[in-house]
GUPAGU-383780 format. One record per residue (C-alpha): residue in one letter; x, y, z. Coordinates in pm, whole numbers. Layout:
<pt type="A" x="X" y="Y" z="Z"/>
...
***
This chain:
<pt type="M" x="0" y="0" z="0"/>
<pt type="S" x="124" y="346" z="-77"/>
<pt type="K" x="209" y="585" z="204"/>
<pt type="K" x="-71" y="814" z="86"/>
<pt type="S" x="-323" y="529" z="113"/>
<pt type="V" x="-199" y="426" z="456"/>
<pt type="N" x="-223" y="785" z="582"/>
<pt type="F" x="-575" y="821" z="443"/>
<pt type="I" x="-687" y="502" z="618"/>
<pt type="K" x="-507" y="601" z="940"/>
<pt type="N" x="-679" y="940" z="944"/>
<pt type="S" x="-1017" y="779" z="872"/>
<pt type="V" x="-977" y="538" z="1163"/>
<pt type="Q" x="-861" y="814" z="1398"/>
<pt type="V" x="-1173" y="1023" z="1333"/>
<pt type="D" x="-1398" y="715" z="1371"/>
<pt type="Q" x="-1519" y="722" z="1013"/>
<pt type="P" x="-1780" y="444" z="1011"/>
<pt type="I" x="-1708" y="293" z="669"/>
<pt type="I" x="-1393" y="277" z="458"/>
<pt type="Q" x="-1407" y="95" z="127"/>
<pt type="I" x="-1086" y="-59" z="-2"/>
<pt type="I" x="-1081" y="-240" z="-334"/>
<pt type="S" x="-775" y="-457" z="-384"/>
<pt type="Y" x="-667" y="-787" z="-532"/>
<pt type="E" x="-411" y="-816" z="-251"/>
<pt type="E" x="-655" y="-910" z="22"/>
<pt type="K" x="-410" y="-1064" z="270"/>
<pt type="R" x="-161" y="-780" z="235"/>
<pt type="V" x="-429" y="-515" z="292"/>
<pt type="E" x="-570" y="-707" z="589"/>
<pt type="T" x="-226" y="-734" z="746"/>
<pt type="H" x="-173" y="-358" z="709"/>
<pt type="L" x="-517" y="-285" z="855"/>
<pt type="K" x="-468" y="-515" z="1152"/>
<pt type="N" x="-127" y="-362" z="1230"/>
<pt type="L" x="-267" y="-11" z="1199"/>
<pt type="F" x="-563" y="-97" z="1419"/>
<pt type="Q" x="-338" y="-243" z="1689"/>
<pt type="Q" x="-141" y="82" z="1694"/>
<pt type="L" x="-445" y="309" z="1713"/>
<pt type="K" x="-731" y="123" z="1883"/>
<pt type="R" x="-575" y="-131" z="2115"/>
<pt type="D" x="-872" y="-159" z="2351"/>
<pt type="Q" x="-1130" y="-235" z="2083"/>
<pt type="S" x="-1232" y="-552" z="1903"/>
<pt type="F" x="-1111" y="-646" z="1556"/>
<pt type="Y" x="-1337" y="-864" z="1340"/>
<pt type="F" x="-1329" y="-1023" z="997"/>
<pt type="W" x="-1643" y="-1111" z="805"/>
<pt type="D" x="-1700" y="-1321" z="497"/>
<pt type="I" x="-2003" y="-1494" z="350"/>
<pt type="N" x="-1880" y="-1842" z="447"/>
<pt type="N" x="-1790" y="-1781" z="812"/>
<pt type="G" x="-1978" y="-1471" z="919"/>
<pt type="L" x="-1807" y="-1260" z="1185"/>
<pt type="V" x="-1487" y="-1393" z="1335"/>
<pt type="K" x="-1319" y="-1236" z="1638"/>
<pt type="D" x="-1000" y="-1384" z="1782"/>
<pt type="N" x="-1057" y="-1701" z="1575"/>
<pt type="Q" x="-1402" y="-1742" z="1733"/>
<pt type="F" x="-1709" y="-1754" z="1509"/>
<pt type="I" x="-1996" y="-1525" z="1608"/>
<pt type="K" x="-2327" y="-1712" z="1600"/>
<pt type="D" x="-2590" y="-1609" z="1339"/>
<pt type="S" x="-2365" y="-1355" z="1167"/>
<pt type="R" x="-2333" y="-1494" z="814"/>
<pt type="E" x="-2590" y="-1249" z="679"/>
<pt type="P" x="-2431" y="-903" z="643"/>
<pt type="I" x="-2722" y="-727" z="815"/>
<pt type="N" x="-2698" y="-959" z="1118"/>
<pt type="A" x="-2322" y="-900" z="1132"/>
<pt type="M" x="-2369" y="-523" z="1118"/>
<pt type="N" x="-2635" y="-539" z="1390"/>
<pt type="H" x="-2397" y="-735" z="1612"/>
<pt type="L" x="-2121" y="-479" z="1554"/>
<pt type="M" x="-2352" y="-187" z="1633"/>
<pt type="K" x="-2428" y="-343" z="1973"/>
<pt type="E" x="-2057" y="-371" z="2061"/>
<pt type="S" x="-1926" y="-138" z="2326"/>
<pt type="P" x="-1676" y="6" z="2274"/>
<pt type="T" x="-1714" y="-1" z="1902"/>
<pt type="G" x="-1472" y="-220" z="1714"/>
<pt type="F" x="-1330" y="-252" z="1368"/>
<pt type="C" x="-1440" y="-502" z="1105"/>
<pt type="V" x="-1306" y="-601" z="766"/>
<pt type="F" x="-1589" y="-722" z="541"/>
<pt type="R" x="-1445" y="-938" z="265"/>
<pt type="D" x="-1629" y="-945" z="-67"/>
<pt type="L" x="-1933" y="-773" z="75"/>
<pt type="N" x="-2062" y="-694" z="-273"/>
<pt type="S" x="-2111" y="-1066" z="-343"/>
<pt type="A" x="-2360" y="-1085" z="-53"/>
<pt type="F" x="-2598" y="-842" z="-217"/>
***
């Protein structure tokens, strides 16, 4: 990821921007950068991954009834403090 992209994402996370869309063919690389950035900025909050096959996953634990994107988003909105979630291939769910 370019330094400009990393700074844009960092600034978006710092101001609690609710949604950041990243389109990339380098999914694992982007996820690694996001997770590292999140650990630097938001250490006390939860970090989730979502995909259509597994639903929400937090610390390698599957969240029950979260395979549908709306259910996953509802679960995240109930979290306190708010966390961070990477939705993989969300467009394929709609």
